[in-house]
Steps between C-alpha positions, in 0.01 A plus 500: 500500500720717282404547139728383222649770284694499175825467696644155563295317761667327790345283766706525817491211743585521871570168664557354841678177424316357201158640584381817332390754756430785261495573127480844353505624146736771384530659163864605521832342584588799720588419860486124441868468591419594859174305515507192723284289270571304186439677170283325245466671163202452271377683190240776521236282335546234772513741794134509599433132437791358700527755781158384628634153585702419810831361385776353713869520441661158511875458470613181339797272461779737606381775270577859593144588406182297493155492350173682561221247539161451654289201597169438326294184556797339675723556194798732462447776243821674394464863395729470196312196367168673561612808307624296202215244512762225483353185342529160666832332423675832447684723747530876525857630471628826650733619223722715723500245785324741740205296625321808633515684165164385370463742212390327180813621321703290748284186483465229237329164492737222406577132546678385818803420282514856362459642850794295629724659236442845651650415840778697665848379585510237772578637845787253548673610177833658599591650161224760498370385161223264400628193316864559603687265733854504638729202467851456637684837493826334398378418151529743209126566456339447842149628415248281320176610339210261467128510436219248544272463199209253499654308790842471339799694638709649220861602560577838346874485556770605746608863538774699676255740672148470637398792278605316182305193613198721577506641147499143364205412725310811384545404134373147563209618715391742228526224238312233694262700721428816298275744684503279811876517548631660819831654393804587708586867532856515369656842445772564243756576773448163675 
């Protein structure tokens, strides 16, 4: 087994289907782009402890990535929850949305409600922006912005462009969700 160094530690998984066939530890991101496995980042302090366990990569619910987990006493143990020692009733959120970035700076324990606020744009959204929906093109302001807060959908207005509606959504998300808001990337030229 490789020794952990002061460089960023990475556990690399190789899979056949959903079964792990090999895990190796690397201490650099170099050459990972050409590696056939999934890349799972952890902090130096967690390198030795978690590289000893056999984790599996499990994709879930249409996600582009998945989760590293293992089975212990017939229970699923997720790597990110194990790292953060997530208490019962709480969930562990990946701040940047990358479920294989399990560095402590990217993880936070939170309520399920807070975690739901940090979700990405729906895959069936045609505007390209979270919280922005297109109405009939023939009307003056065909793009609507809306946000769901505590189970109530709030209308944020109608706008001439999806970018303007996205800016309105961002303002509301920041107001209502704070650090858990997932904001649209809107450039000045849009």
